[in-house]
GUSE-187834 format. One record per residue: residue number from 1; residue in three letters; x, y negated, z of N, C-alpha, C in turn. Coordinates in steps of 0.001 Angstrom, whole numbers. Each point is the difference from the previous one (the first is absolute). Layout:
<recs>
<nr=NUM rest=ALA n.c1=X n.c2=Y n.c3=Z ca.c1=X ca.c2=Y ca.c3=Z c.c1=X c.c2=Y c.c3=Z>
...
</recs>
This chain:
<recs>
<nr=1 rest=MET n.c1=4823 n.c2=-36697 n.c3=-5511 ca.c1=-745 ca.c2=1402 ca.c3=124 c.c1=-212 c.c2=948 c.c3=-943>
<nr=2 rest=LEU n.c1=-45 n.c2=-483 n.c3=-1244 ca.c1=380 ca.c2=1139 ca.c3=-816 c.c1=1068 c.c2=976 c.c3=-172>
<nr=3 rest=GLN n.c1=927 n.c2=-666 n.c3=494 ca.c1=1169 ca.c2=1051 ca.c3=446 c.c1=-290 c.c2=1345 c.c3=732>
<nr=4 rest=GLN n.c1=-1142 n.c2=-509 n.c3=1371 ca.c1=120 ca.c2=993 ca.c3=805 c.c1=-1473 c.c2=881 c.c3=-714>
<nr=5 rest=GLY n.c1=-907 n.c2=-441 n.c3=-450 ca.c1=-868 ca.c2=651 ca.c3=-542 c.c1=584 c.c2=1053 c.c3=-1316>
<nr=6 rest=LEU n.c1=884 n.c2=-616 n.c3=-610 ca.c1=945 ca.c2=927 ca.c3=-966 c.c1=1062 c.c2=1052 c.c3=1154>
<nr=7 rest=GLU n.c1=328 n.c2=-4 n.c3=698 ca.c1=790 ca.c2=711 ca.c3=1373 c.c1=-775 c.c2=597 c.c3=454>
<nr=8 rest=LEU n.c1=-1181 n.c2=114 n.c3=106 ca.c1=-1266 ca.c2=1050 ca.c3=975 c.c1=-57 c.c2=1042 c.c3=-1333>
<nr=9 rest=LEU n.c1=-887 n.c2=-833 n.c3=-1342 ca.c1=91 ca.c2=1131 ca.c3=-763 c.c1=1172 c.c2=1190 c.c3=-410>
<nr=10 rest=ARG n.c1=1128 n.c2=-774 n.c3=-164 ca.c1=1156 ca.c2=1342 ca.c3=-85 c.c1=-88 c.c2=493 c.c3=1178>
<nr=11 rest=LEU n.c1=23 n.c2=-100 n.c3=1113 ca.c1=54 ca.c2=938 ca.c3=1466 c.c1=-1311 c.c2=952 c.c3=-110>
<nr=12 rest=ARG n.c1=-640 n.c2=-385 n.c3=-646 ca.c1=-1201 ca.c2=596 ca.c3=43 c.c1=-38 c.c2=1305 c.c3=-1439>
<nr=13 rest=THR n.c1=646 n.c2=-797 n.c3=-855 ca.c1=304 ca.c2=1068 ca.c3=-1173 c.c1=1121 c.c2=911 c.c3=311>
<nr=14 rest=GLU n.c1=1085 n.c2=-118 n.c3=356 ca.c1=648 ca.c2=730 ca.c3=1087 c.c1=-215 c.c2=1360 c.c3=829>
<nr=15 rest=GLY n.c1=-1240 n.c2=-956 n.c3=790 ca.c1=-368 ca.c2=1188 ca.c3=1224 c.c1=-875 c.c2=895 c.c3=-1381>
<nr=16 rest=GLU n.c1=-529 n.c2=-229 n.c3=-763 ca.c1=-805 ca.c2=534 ca.c3=-712 c.c1=694 c.c2=1318 c.c3=-909>
<nr=17 rest=GLU n.c1=960 n.c2=-600 n.c3=-388 ca.c1=1240 ca.c2=837 ca.c3=-837 c.c1=345 c.c2=1211 c.c3=998>
<nr=18 rest=LEU n.c1=-35 n.c2=-617 n.c3=1057 ca.c1=1063 ca.c2=1154 ca.c3=1274 c.c1=-957 c.c2=1320 c.c3=384>
<nr=19 rest=GLU n.c1=-1451 n.c2=-953 n.c3=-145 ca.c1=-1119 ca.c2=830 ca.c3=355 c.c1=-123 c.c2=1579 c.c3=-927>
<nr=20 rest=VAL n.c1=7 n.c2=-824 n.c3=-1181 ca.c1=-215 ca.c2=687 ca.c3=-1273 c.c1=1320 c.c2=1343 c.c3=306>
<nr=21 rest=ALA n.c1=991 n.c2=-361 n.c3=-18 ca.c1=1315 ca.c2=832 ca.c3=-384 c.c1=-441 c.c2=1168 c.c3=1234>
<nr=22 rest=ALA n.c1=-159 n.c2=-712 n.c3=1118 ca.c1=-295 ca.c2=1144 ca.c3=818 c.c1=-920 c.c2=749 c.c3=61>
<nr=23 rest=LEU n.c1=-1014 n.c2=-177 n.c3=-877 ca.c1=-975 ca.c2=692 ca.c3=232 c.c1=297 c.c2=1161 c.c3=-1165>
<nr=24 rest=ARG n.c1=780 n.c2=-531 n.c3=-1306 ca.c1=132 ca.c2=431 ca.c3=-933 c.c1=1339 c.c2=1339 c.c3=870>
<nr=25 rest=LYS n.c1=526 n.c2=-264 n.c3=779 ca.c1=896 ca.c2=1299 ca.c3=729 c.c1=-739 c.c2=839 c.c3=519>
<nr=26 rest=ILE n.c1=-795 n.c2=-653 n.c3=886 ca.c1=-980 ca.c2=954 ca.c3=746 c.c1=-1063 c.c2=1119 c.c3=-966>
<nr=27 rest=ILE n.c1=-222 n.c2=-576 n.c3=-812 ca.c1=-839 ca.c2=756 ca.c3=-963 c.c1=930 c.c2=703 c.c3=-814>
<nr=28 rest=GLY n.c1=1389 n.c2=-519 n.c3=-195 ca.c1=1138 ca.c2=967 ca.c3=-1017 c.c1=104 c.c2=1001 c.c3=1249>
<nr=29 rest=ALA n.c1=64 n.c2=231 n.c3=1119 ca.c1=623 ca.c2=1151 ca.c3=1243 c.c1=-1102 c.c2=572 c.c3=-29>
<nr=30 rest=ARG n.c1=-1523 n.c2=62 n.c3=-311 ca.c1=-752 ca.c2=636 ca.c3=786 c.c1=-516 c.c2=741 c.c3=-1665>
<nr=31 rest=ARG n.c1=697 n.c2=-369 n.c3=-1011 ca.c1=-441 ca.c2=803 ca.c3=-1248 c.c1=1124 c.c2=922 c.c3=-266>
<nr=32 rest=GLU n.c1=1197 n.c2=192 n.c3=1003 ca.c1=422 ca.c2=804 ca.c3=-43 c.c1=252 c.c2=735 c.c3=1030>
<nr=33 rest=GLY n.c1=-734 n.c2=-397 n.c3=854 ca.c1=2 ca.c2=799 ca.c3=1657 c.c1=-1230 c.c2=1198 c.c3=-789>
<nr=34 rest=GLU n.c1=210 n.c2=706 n.c3=1258 ca.c1=-1048 ca.c2=1226 ca.c3=-74 c.c1=-1348 c.c2=-526 c.c3=93>
<nr=35 rest=PHE n.c1=-981 n.c2=986 n.c3=-1038 ca.c1=-1354 ca.c2=-710 ca.c3=633 c.c1=-949 c.c2=913 c.c3=812>
<nr=36 rest=VAL n.c1=-823 n.c2=-869 n.c3=680 ca.c1=-726 ca.c2=1079 ca.c3=757 c.c1=-1283 c.c2=-596 c.c3=-522>
<nr=37 rest=SER n.c1=-476 n.c2=1433 n.c3=305 ca.c1=-1841 ca.c2=235 ca.c3=-501 c.c1=-622 c.c2=-850 c.c3=1266>
<nr=38 rest=ASN n.c1=-1153 n.c2=-166 n.c3=-642 ca.c1=-1319 ca.c2=-463 ca.c3=1195 c.c1=-175 c.c2=517 c.c3=891>
<nr=39 rest=VAL n.c1=-204 n.c2=1420 n.c3=-123 ca.c1=-409 ca.c2=967 ca.c3=758 c.c1=1659 c.c2=362 c.c3=1560>
<nr=40 rest=THR n.c1=475 n.c2=-168 n.c3=-642 ca.c1=1363 ca.c2=-89 ca.c3=881 c.c1=284 c.c2=-1297 c.c3=491>
<nr=41 rest=MET n.c1=-100 n.c2=-786 n.c3=-307 ca.c1=185 ca.c2=-1656 ca.c3=647 c.c1=-948 c.c2=-163 c.c3=1148>
<nr=42 rest=LYS n.c1=-1249 n.c2=761 n.c3=-495 ca.c1=-940 ca.c2=-448 ca.c3=908 c.c1=164 c.c2=1285 c.c3=1196>
<nr=43 rest=GLY n.c1=499 n.c2=1045 n.c3=-152 ca.c1=405 ca.c2=684 ca.c3=912 c.c1=764 c.c2=-1004 c.c3=1307>
<nr=44 rest=LYS n.c1=1237 n.c2=-59 n.c3=-736 ca.c1=872 ca.c2=-775 ca.c3=567 c.c1=-592 c.c2=-1383 c.c3=922>
<nr=45 rest=ILE n.c1=-761 n.c2=-647 n.c3=-617 ca.c1=-525 ca.c2=-1165 ca.c3=681 c.c1=-991 c.c2=463 c.c3=1012>
<nr=46 rest=ALA n.c1=-757 n.c2=1060 n.c3=1 ca.c1=-486 ca.c2=489 ca.c3=1107 c.c1=729 c.c2=707 c.c3=1048>
<nr=47 rest=THR n.c1=1095 n.c2=328 n.c3=-520 ca.c1=723 ca.c2=890 ca.c3=1222 c.c1=516 c.c2=-978 c.c3=1035>
<nr=48 rest=ILE n.c1=535 n.c2=-1396 n.c3=-923 ca.c1=351 ca.c2=-1084 ca.c3=642 c.c1=-782 c.c2=-548 c.c3=1369>
<nr=49 rest=ALA n.c1=-1460 n.c2=-273 n.c3=-634 ca.c1=-996 ca.c2=-835 ca.c3=828 c.c1=34 c.c2=1027 c.c3=1213>
<nr=50 rest=ASP n.c1=-279 n.c2=1528 n.c3=-496 ca.c1=-5 ca.c2=854 ca.c3=1080 c.c1=679 c.c2=-30 c.c3=1205>
<nr=51 rest=LYS n.c1=1198 n.c2=-148 n.c3=-555 ca.c1=1480 ca.c2=-162 ca.c3=976 c.c1=-510 c.c2=-1583 c.c3=919>
<nr=52 rest=LYS n.c1=-421 n.c2=-741 n.c3=-575 ca.c1=-124 ca.c2=-1596 ca.c3=369 c.c1=-1395 c.c2=68 c.c3=1189>
<nr=53 rest=ARG n.c1=-710 n.c2=654 n.c3=-56 ca.c1=-1279 ca.c2=226 ca.c3=269 c.c1=500 c.c2=857 c.c3=1748>
<nr=54 rest=ARG n.c1=403 n.c2=741 n.c3=-513 ca.c1=587 ca.c2=1040 ca.c3=1389 c.c1=719 c.c2=-1254 c.c3=748>
<nr=55 rest=VAL n.c1=1041 n.c2=-740 n.c3=-680 ca.c1=1306 ca.c2=-580 ca.c3=1058 c.c1=-534 c.c2=-1133 c.c3=536>
<nr=56 rest=HIS n.c1=-1487 n.c2=-215 n.c3=-82 ca.c1=-772 ca.c2=-1343 ca.c3=207 c.c1=-1303 c.c2=919 c.c3=791>
<nr=57 rest=GLY n.c1=-228 n.c2=933 n.c3=-237 ca.c1=-1429 ca.c2=760 ca.c3=913 c.c1=-863 c.c2=-344 c.c3=-397>
<nr=58 rest=GLU n.c1=195 n.c2=-353 n.c3=-1583 ca.c1=-2019 ca.c2=-70 ca.c3=-546 c.c1=-158 c.c2=1059 c.c3=-511>
</recs>
């Protein structure tokens, strides 16, 4: 029973370490990428939403 608990704890820890590594990679890529201002992003989102509304007839 104790061995199973230790194995589960190890698996959880490894999973968390992988998540942290993935998040660090994503954040690093975002830092190196192009900055998009709030106004620009709102415009892009509005354009995408308008296209979807036209496609779905809303």
